[in-house]
N, CA, C and O atoms as CSV, one atom per row, in Angstrom:
chain,resi,resn,atom,element,x,y,z
A,1,MET,N,N,18.397,16.772,-9.897
A,1,MET,CA,C,17.855,15.813,-8.948
A,1,MET,C,C,18.388,14.412,-9.212
A,1,MET,O,O,18.254,13.543,-8.351
A,2,TYR,N,N,18.985,14.165,-10.369
A,2,TYR,CA,C,19.451,12.822,-10.689
A,2,TYR,C,C,20.838,12.905,-11.295
A,2,TYR,O,O,21.118,13.771,-12.124
A,3,SER,N,N,21.699,12.000,-10.875
A,3,SER,CA,C,23.059,11.967,-11.379
A,3,SER,C,C,23.422,10.536,-11.740
A,3,SER,O,O,23.258,9.631,-10.922
A,4,ASP,N,N,23.912,10.320,-12.950
A,4,ASP,CA,C,24.309,8.977,-13.371
A,4,ASP,C,C,25.624,8.545,-12.738
A,4,ASP,O,O,25.906,7.350,-12.649
A,5,LYS,N,N,26.421,9.493,-12.303
A,5,LYS,CA,C,27.752,9.169,-11.809
A,5,LYS,C,C,27.765,8.741,-10.350
A,5,LYS,O,O,28.652,7.995,-9.935
A,6,CYS,N,N,26.833,9.183,-9.597
A,6,CYS,CA,C,26.889,8.933,-8.158
A,6,CYS,C,C,25.655,8.144,-7.718
A,6,CYS,O,O,24.659,8.725,-7.288
A,7,VAL,N,N,25.730,6.842,-7.827
A,7,VAL,CA,C,24.597,5.971,-7.514
A,7,VAL,C,C,24.255,6.042,-6.028
A,7,VAL,O,O,23.081,6.045,-5.659
A,8,GLU,N,N,25.258,6.097,-5.194
A,8,GLU,CA,C,25.017,6.140,-3.750
A,8,GLU,C,C,24.220,7.382,-3.358
A,8,GLU,O,O,23.260,7.291,-2.592
A,9,PHE,N,N,24.608,8.515,-3.871
A,9,PHE,CA,C,23.886,9.750,-3.572
A,9,PHE,C,C,22.438,9.658,-4.029
A,9,PHE,O,O,21.531,10.068,-3.305
A,10,ASN,N,N,22.215,9.123,-5.223
A,10,ASN,CA,C,20.859,9.010,-5.744
A,10,ASN,C,C,19.994,8.101,-4.883
A,10,ASN,O,O,18.828,8.412,-4.638
A,11,CYS,N,N,20.543,6.992,-4.422
A,11,CYS,CA,C,19.767,6.075,-3.580
A,11,CYS,C,C,19.385,6.735,-2.261
A,11,CYS,O,O,18.247,6.616,-1.807
A,12,ILE,N,N,20.321,7.417,-1.658
A,12,ILE,CA,C,20.032,8.084,-0.388
A,12,ILE,C,C,19.019,9.204,-0.595
A,12,ILE,O,O,18.110,9.375,0.218
A,13,GLN,N,N,19.165,9.961,-1.667
A,13,GLN,CA,C,18.233,11.052,-1.938
A,13,GLN,C,C,16.829,10.528,-2.229
A,13,GLN,O,O,15.849,11.133,-1.794
A,14,ARG,N,N,16.713,9.434,-2.946
A,14,ARG,CA,C,15.395,8.868,-3.247
A,14,ARG,C,C,14.713,8.346,-1.993
A,14,ARG,O,O,13.514,8.553,-1.806
A,15,ALA,N,N,15.460,7.675,-1.140
A,15,ALA,CA,C,14.868,7.187,0.110
A,15,ALA,C,C,14.397,8.356,0.964
A,15,ALA,O,O,13.325,8.296,1.567
A,16,HIS,N,N,15.187,9.406,1.016
A,16,HIS,CA,C,14.818,10.589,1.793
A,16,HIS,C,C,13.570,11.249,1.223
A,16,HIS,O,O,12.664,11.612,1.972
A,17,GLN,N,N,13.517,11.405,-0.094
A,17,GLN,CA,C,12.357,12.035,-0.727
A,17,GLN,C,C,11.097,11.199,-0.529
A,17,GLN,O,O,10.022,11.747,-0.286
A,18,ASN,N,N,11.221,9.885,-0.630
A,18,ASN,CA,C,10.060,9.020,-0.425
A,18,ASN,C,C,9.543,9.136,0.995
A,18,ASN,O,O,8.333,9.133,1.223
A,19,THR,N,N,10.449,9.238,1.946
A,19,THR,CA,C,10.038,9.401,3.342
A,19,THR,C,C,9.341,10.742,3.539
A,19,THR,O,O,8.330,10.818,4.238
A,20,LEU,N,N,9.869,11.795,2.933
A,20,LEU,CA,C,9.242,13.115,3.062
A,20,LEU,C,C,7.861,13.173,2.412
A,20,LEU,O,O,6.994,13.922,2.864
A,21,GLU,N,N,7.652,12.391,1.360
A,21,GLU,CA,C,6.343,12.366,0.705
A,21,GLU,C,C,5.271,11.773,1.613
A,21,GLU,O,O,4.118,12.202,1.581
A,22,ASN,N,N,5.648,10.797,2.414
A,22,ASN,CA,C,4.682,10.114,3.274
A,22,ASN,C,C,4.546,10.747,4.654
A,22,ASN,O,O,3.584,10.468,5.370
A,23,TYR,N,N,5.488,11.586,5.030
A,23,TYR,CA,C,5.530,12.123,6.388
A,23,TYR,C,C,4.310,12.960,6.778
A,23,TYR,O,O,3.814,12.787,7.891
A,24,PRO,N,N,3.796,13.859,5.927
A,24,PRO,CA,C,2.620,14.645,6.342
A,24,PRO,C,C,1.393,13.787,6.639
A,24,PRO,O,O,0.684,14.033,7.614
A,25,MET,N,N,1.140,12.780,5.799
A,25,MET,CA,C,-0.007,11.897,6.058
A,25,MET,C,C,0.179,11.141,7.364
A,25,MET,O,O,-0.764,10.981,8.139
A,26,PHE,N,N,1.405,10.676,7.602
A,26,PHE,CA,C,1.690,9.958,8.840
A,26,PHE,C,C,1.397,10.832,10.052
A,26,PHE,O,O,0.774,10.375,11.010
A,27,LEU,N,N,1.841,12.079,10.018
A,27,LEU,CA,C,1.617,12.969,11.159
A,27,LEU,C,C,0.137,13.265,11.380
A,27,LEU,O,O,-0.320,13.304,12.522
A,28,ILE,N,N,-0.610,13.472,10.309
A,28,ILE,CA,C,-2.050,13.730,10.441
A,28,ILE,C,C,-2.755,12.509,11.012
A,28,ILE,O,O,-3.576,12.634,11.921
A,29,PHE,N,N,-2.442,11.332,10.488
A,29,PHE,CA,C,-3.068,10.108,10.998
A,29,PHE,C,C,-2.681,9.864,12.454
A,29,PHE,O,O,-3.512,9.432,13.254
A,30,LEU,N,N,-1.432,10.136,12.798
A,30,LEU,CA,C,-0.986,9.947,14.175
A,30,LEU,C,C,-1.710,10.904,15.113
A,30,LEU,O,O,-2.122,10.511,16.204
A,31,LEU,N,N,-1.866,12.140,14.701
A,31,LEU,CA,C,-2.547,13.138,15.527
A,31,LEU,C,C,-4.026,12.811,15.697
A,31,LEU,O,O,-4.519,12.727,16.822
A,32,LEU,N,N,-4.729,12.627,14.598
A,32,LEU,CA,C,-6.169,12.410,14.678
A,32,LEU,C,C,-6.520,11.052,15.278
A,32,LEU,O,O,-7.437,10.955,16.093
A,33,GLY,N,N,-5.809,10.015,14.887
A,33,GLY,CA,C,-6.064,8.698,15.470
A,33,GLY,C,C,-5.703,8.649,16.938
A,33,GLY,O,O,-6.331,7.930,17.715
A,34,GLY,N,N,-4.685,9.416,17.322
A,34,GLY,CA,C,-4.255,9.446,18.712
A,34,GLY,C,C,-5.204,10.168,19.641
A,34,GLY,O,O,-5.110,10.010,20.859
A,35,LEU,N,N,-6.115,10.956,19.101
A,35,LEU,CA,C,-7.096,11.627,19.957
A,35,LEU,C,C,-8.056,10.636,20.605
A,35,LEU,O,O,-8.511,10.854,21.728
A,36,GLN,N,N,-8.362,9.550,19.903
A,36,GLN,CA,C,-9.267,8.552,20.460
A,36,GLN,C,C,-8.524,7.315,20.956
A,36,GLN,O,O,-8.939,6.701,21.939
A,37,PHE,N,N,-7.444,6.945,20.297
A,37,PHE,CA,C,-6.686,5.745,20.654
A,37,PHE,C,C,-5.212,6.102,20.844
A,37,PHE,O,O,-4.391,5.764,19.991
A,38,PRO,N,N,-4.858,6.774,21.937
A,38,PRO,CA,C,-3.474,7.262,22.064
A,38,PRO,C,C,-2.429,6.151,22.151
A,38,PRO,O,O,-1.385,6.245,21.506
A,39,ARG,N,N,-2.683,5.118,22.921
A,39,ARG,CA,C,-1.670,4.057,23.064
A,39,ARG,C,C,-1.545,3.229,21.795
A,39,ARG,O,O,-0.437,2.932,21.346
A,40,LEU,N,N,-2.673,2.858,21.221
A,40,LEU,CA,C,-2.648,2.068,19.996
A,40,LEU,C,C,-1.996,2.851,18.860
A,40,LEU,O,O,-1.233,2.291,18.073
A,41,SER,N,N,-2.294,4.123,18.776
A,41,SER,CA,C,-1.688,4.956,17.733
A,41,SER,C,C,-0.187,5.096,17.937
A,41,SER,O,O,0.568,5.134,16.965
A,42,SER,N,N,0.250,5.173,19.176
A,42,SER,CA,C,1.694,5.274,19.411
A,42,SER,C,C,2.402,3.983,19.010
A,42,SER,O,O,3.515,4.028,18.488
A,43,VAL,N,N,1.774,2.840,19.247
A,43,VAL,CA,C,2.363,1.562,18.822
A,43,VAL,C,C,2.418,1.492,17.297
A,43,VAL,O,O,3.438,1.107,16.726
A,44,PHE,N,N,1.319,1.866,16.642
A,44,PHE,CA,C,1.317,1.884,15.180
A,44,PHE,C,C,2.350,2.872,14.643
A,44,PHE,O,O,2.985,2.607,13.622
A,45,GLY,N,N,2.524,3.995,15.312
A,45,GLY,CA,C,3.525,4.968,14.898
A,45,GLY,C,C,4.938,4.419,15.002
A,45,GLY,O,O,5.765,4.658,14.122
A,46,LEU,N,N,5.217,3.691,16.064
A,46,LEU,CA,C,6.539,3.078,16.218
A,46,LEU,C,C,6.785,2.019,15.153
A,46,LEU,O,O,7.892,1.913,14.624
A,47,ILE,N,N,5.755,1.232,14.836
A,47,ILE,CA,C,5.896,0.220,13.785
A,47,ILE,C,C,6.200,0.894,12.450
A,47,ILE,O,O,7.072,0.447,11.705
A,48,TYR,N,N,5.477,1.969,12.155
A,48,TYR,CA,C,5.700,2.690,10.901
A,48,TYR,C,C,7.121,3.259,10.838
A,48,TYR,O,O,7.801,3.122,9.820
A,49,LEU,N,N,7.564,3.891,11.915
A,49,LEU,CA,C,8.901,4.491,11.917
A,49,LEU,C,C,9.994,3.435,11.803
A,49,LEU,O,O,10.987,3.643,11.107
A,50,ALA,N,N,9.818,2.305,12.481
A,50,ALA,CA,C,10.797,1.221,12.357
A,50,ALA,C,C,10.845,0.712,10.920
A,50,ALA,O,O,11.920,0.419,10.395
A,51,GLY,N,N,9.691,0.608,10.296
A,51,GLY,CA,C,9.645,0.182,8.901
A,51,GLY,C,C,10.344,1.155,7.972
A,51,GLY,O,O,11.015,0.740,7.028
A,52,ARG,N,N,10.193,2.449,8.231
A,52,ARG,CA,C,10.853,3.449,7.391
A,52,ARG,C,C,12.372,3.392,7.556
A,52,ARG,O,O,13.112,3.583,6.590
A,53,ILE,N,N,12.832,3.131,8.773
A,53,ILE,CA,C,14.279,3.021,9.002
A,53,ILE,C,C,14.842,1.815,8.264
A,53,ILE,O,O,15.885,1.908,7.616
A,54,VAL,N,N,14.148,0.678,8.361
A,54,VAL,CA,C,14.602,-0.532,7.666
A,54,VAL,C,C,14.550,-0.321,6.148
A,54,VAL,O,O,15.455,-0.743,5.428
A,55,TYR,N,N,13.492,0.330,5.670
A,55,TYR,CA,C,13.369,0.624,4.236
A,55,TYR,C,C,14.538,1.493,3.766
A,55,TYR,O,O,15.172,1.189,2.755
A,56,ALA,N,N,14.819,2.563,4.491
A,56,ALA,CA,C,15.903,3.467,4.095
A,56,ALA,C,C,17.245,2.747,4.116
A,56,ALA,O,O,18.058,2.921,3.209
A,57,HIS,N,N,17.479,1.944,5.142
A,57,HIS,CA,C,18.741,1.209,5.208
A,57,HIS,C,C,18.859,0.242,4.033
A,57,HIS,O,O,19.935,0.097,3.454
A,58,GLY,N,N,17.767,-0.412,3.683
A,58,GLY,CA,C,17.781,-1.306,2.530
A,58,GLY,C,C,18.010,-0.561,1.227
A,58,GLY,O,O,18.668,-1.081,0.326
A,59,TYR,N,N,17.484,0.635,1.115
A,59,TYR,CA,C,17.673,1.442,-0.093
A,59,TYR,C,C,19.125,1.890,-0.205
A,59,TYR,O,O,19.662,1.974,-1.309
A,60,TYR,N,N,19.763,2.175,0.917
A,60,TYR,CA,C,21.150,2.639,0.904
A,60,TYR,C,C,22.118,1.565,0.434
A,60,TYR,O,O,23.236,1.885,0.030
A,61,THR,N,N,21.718,0.297,0.477
A,61,THR,CA,C,22.612,-0.799,0.096
A,61,THR,C,C,22.638,-1.045,-1.403
A,61,THR,O,O,23.402,-1.892,-1.867
A,62,PHE,N,N,21.830,-0.332,-2.171
A,62,PHE,CA,C,21.771,-0.416,-3.634
A,62,PHE,C,C,21.165,-1.723,-4.138
A,62,PHE,O,O,21.209,-1.987,-5.340
A,63,ASP,N,N,20.609,-2.537,-3.268
A,63,ASP,CA,C,19.993,-3.801,-3.669
A,63,ASP,C,C,18.476,-3.635,-3.609
A,63,ASP,O,O,17.925,-3.488,-2.519
A,64,PRO,N,N,17.787,-3.655,-4.751
A,64,PRO,CA,C,16.336,-3.427,-4.744
A,64,PRO,C,C,15.560,-4.423,-3.887
A,64,PRO,O,O,14.512,-4.073,-3.343
A,65,ALA,N,N,16.042,-5.638,-3.756
A,65,ALA,CA,C,15.328,-6.638,-2.955
A,65,ALA,C,C,15.320,-6.275,-1.474
A,65,ALA,O,O,14.395,-6.654,-0.756
A,66,LYS,N,N,16.319,-5.556,-1.011
A,66,LYS,CA,C,16.398,-5.204,0.408
A,66,LYS,C,C,15.443,-4.077,0.790
A,66,LYS,O,O,15.191,-3.854,1.974
A,67,ARG,N,N,14.909,-3.364,-0.205
A,67,ARG,CA,C,13.954,-2.295,0.093
A,67,ARG,C,C,12.655,-2.857,0.654
A,67,ARG,O,O,11.985,-2.203,1.454
A,68,ASN,N,N,12.304,-4.051,0.240
A,68,ASN,CA,C,11.039,-4.653,0.656
A,68,ASN,C,C,11.025,-5.050,2.124
A,68,ASN,O,O,9.955,-5.308,2.678
A,69,ARG,N,N,12.158,-5.105,2.752
A,69,ARG,CA,C,12.209,-5.496,4.165
A,69,ARG,C,C,11.493,-4.502,5.065
A,69,ARG,O,O,11.049,-4.868,6.154
A,70,GLY,N,N,11.375,-3.285,4.643
A,70,GLY,CA,C,10.692,-2.270,5.440
A,70,GLY,C,C,9.198,-2.193,5.193
A,70,GLY,O,O,8.530,-1.295,5.706
A,71,ALA,N,N,8.667,-3.117,4.416
A,71,ALA,CA,C,7.240,-3.080,4.079
A,71,ALA,C,C,6.347,-3.296,5.295
A,71,ALA,O,O,5.172,-2.931,5.270
A,72,PHE,N,N,6.888,-3.884,6.358
A,72,PHE,CA,C,6.069,-4.085,7.556
A,72,PHE,C,C,5.639,-2.757,8.172
A,72,PHE,O,O,4.709,-2.724,8.978
A,73,GLY,N,N,6.294,-1.680,7.808
A,73,GLY,CA,C,5.916,-0.363,8.315
A,73,GLY,C,C,4.529,0.062,7.877
A,73,GLY,O,O,3.885,0.881,8.534
A,74,TYR,N,N,4.067,-0.496,6.761
A,74,TYR,CA,C,2.722,-0.146,6.297
A,74,TYR,C,C,1.635,-0.749,7.179
A,74,TYR,O,O,0.490,-0.298,7.135
A,75,ILE,N,N,1.965,-1.746,7.968
A,75,ILE,CA,C,1.008,-2.241,8.968
A,75,ILE,C,C,0.676,-1.107,9.928
A,75,ILE,O,O,-0.490,-0.871,10.246
A,76,GLY,N,N,1.704,-0.413,10.384
A,76,GLY,CA,C,1.490,0.731,11.266
A,76,GLY,C,C,0.763,1.866,10.574
A,76,GLY,O,O,-0.097,2.512,11.172
A,77,PHE,N,N,1.104,2.115,9.309
A,77,PHE,CA,C,0.466,3.199,8.564
A,77,PHE,C,C,-1.027,2.929,8.386
A,77,PHE,O,O,-1.849,3.814,8.620
A,78,PHE,N,N,-1.376,1.725,7.977
A,78,PHE,CA,C,-2.791,1.402,7.777
A,78,PHE,C,C,-3.531,1.290,9.102
A,78,PHE,O,O,-4.729,1.566,9.165
A,79,GLY,N,N,-2.834,0.888,10.162
A,79,GLY,CA,C,-3.443,0.905,11.490
A,79,GLY,C,C,-3.808,2.315,11.911
A,79,GLY,O,O,-4.880,2.545,12.471
A,80,LEU,N,N,-2.916,3.260,11.643
A,80,LEU,CA,C,-3.217,4.666,11.941
A,80,LEU,C,C,-4.368,5.182,11.085
A,80,LEU,O,O,-5.194,5.964,11.555
A,81,LEU,N,N,-4.420,4.750,9.850
A,81,LEU,CA,C,-5.521,5.144,8.970
A,81,LEU,C,C,-6.856,4.647,9.521
A,81,LEU,O,O,-7.838,5.390,9.539
A,82,ILE,N,N,-6.891,3.403,9.968
A,82,ILE,CA,C,-8.123,2.843,10.541
A,82,ILE,C,C,-8.508,3.590,11.811
A,82,ILE,O,O,-9.683,3.895,12.016
A,83,ASN,N,N,-7.528,3.888,12.669
A,83,ASN,CA,C,-7.811,4.669,13.882
A,83,ASN,C,C,-8.413,6.026,13.533
A,83,ASN,O,O,-9.346,6.482,14.194
A,84,THR,N,N,-7.885,6.667,12.504
A,84,THR,CA,C,-8.379,7.980,12.101
A,84,THR,C,C,-9.790,7.894,11.542
A,84,THR,O,O,-10.622,8.757,11.825
A,85,VAL,N,N,-10.067,6.869,10.756
A,85,VAL,CA,C,-11.419,6.695,10.211
A,85,VAL,C,C,-12.414,6.445,11.335
A,85,VAL,O,O,-13.505,7.015,11.332
A,86,ILE,N,N,-12.055,5.602,12.293
A,86,ILE,CA,C,-12.947,5.339,13.430
A,86,ILE,C,C,-13.171,6.614,14.235
A,86,ILE,O,O,-14.291,6.889,14.664
A,87,PHE,N,N,-12.112,7.390,14.440
A,87,PHE,CA,C,-12.258,8.663,15.143
A,87,PHE,C,C,-13.202,9.598,14.394
A,87,PHE,O,O,-14.057,10.241,15.002
A,88,GLY,N,N,-13.047,9.673,13.078
A,88,GLY,CA,C,-13.912,10.535,12.281
A,88,GLY,C,C,-15.364,10.098,12.329
A,88,GLY,O,O,-16.263,10.930,12.449
A,89,LEU,N,N,-15.595,8.800,12.235
A,89,LEU,CA,C,-16.967,8.291,12.302
A,89,LEU,C,C,-17.581,8.525,13.679
A,89,LEU,O,O,-18.756,8.872,13.790
A,90,ALA,N,N,-16.782,8.333,14.724
A,90,ALA,CA,C,-17.287,8.560,16.084
A,90,ALA,C,C,-17.554,10.047,16.328
A,90,ALA,O,O,-18.511,10.403,17.017
A,91,SER,N,N,-16.723,10.897,15.773
A,91,SER,CA,C,-16.902,12.342,15.964
A,91,SER,C,C,-18.154,12.870,15.275
A,91,SER,O,O,-18.775,13.823,15.746
A,92,THR,N,N,-18.518,12.249,14.167
A,92,THR,CA,C,-19.702,12.698,13.435
A,92,THR,C,C,-20.970,11.971,13.848
A,92,THR,O,O,-22.052,12.278,13.348
A,93,GLY,N,N,-20.849,11.010,14.756
A,93,GLY,CA,C,-22.014,10.313,15.278
A,93,GLY,C,C,-22.465,9.112,14.467
A,93,GLY,O,O,-23.552,8.588,14.710
A,94,PHE,N,N,-21.666,8.663,13.515
A,94,PHE,CA,C,-22.056,7.499,12.723
A,94,PHE,C,C,-21.882,6.190,13.484
A,94,PHE,O,O,-22.565,5.209,13.190
A,95,ILE,N,N,-20.973,6.165,14.459
A,95,ILE,CA,C,-20.829,4.960,15.296
A,95,ILE,C,C,-20.829,5.351,16.757
A,95,ILE,O,O,-20.718,4.487,17.627
């Protein structure tokens, strides 16, 4: 999984693996949050995906400072999380 000789391959593989680690949660939040807030969830989903693209591109450049440029994607991720929590509370009758 790791090679000292090929830095470029390692950077691309790490960005890909990090994206795959977060992808299942993103899909669940998008699905459940979208049941109650479809338009808002789609906007948050686009923000998250744009952030992941910028993050991956920054990771491919081998400069650690450029990875942080994609951090705005977490605005979309946490927005989806809030939508999902509100959906869950509304479904159980708490709000």
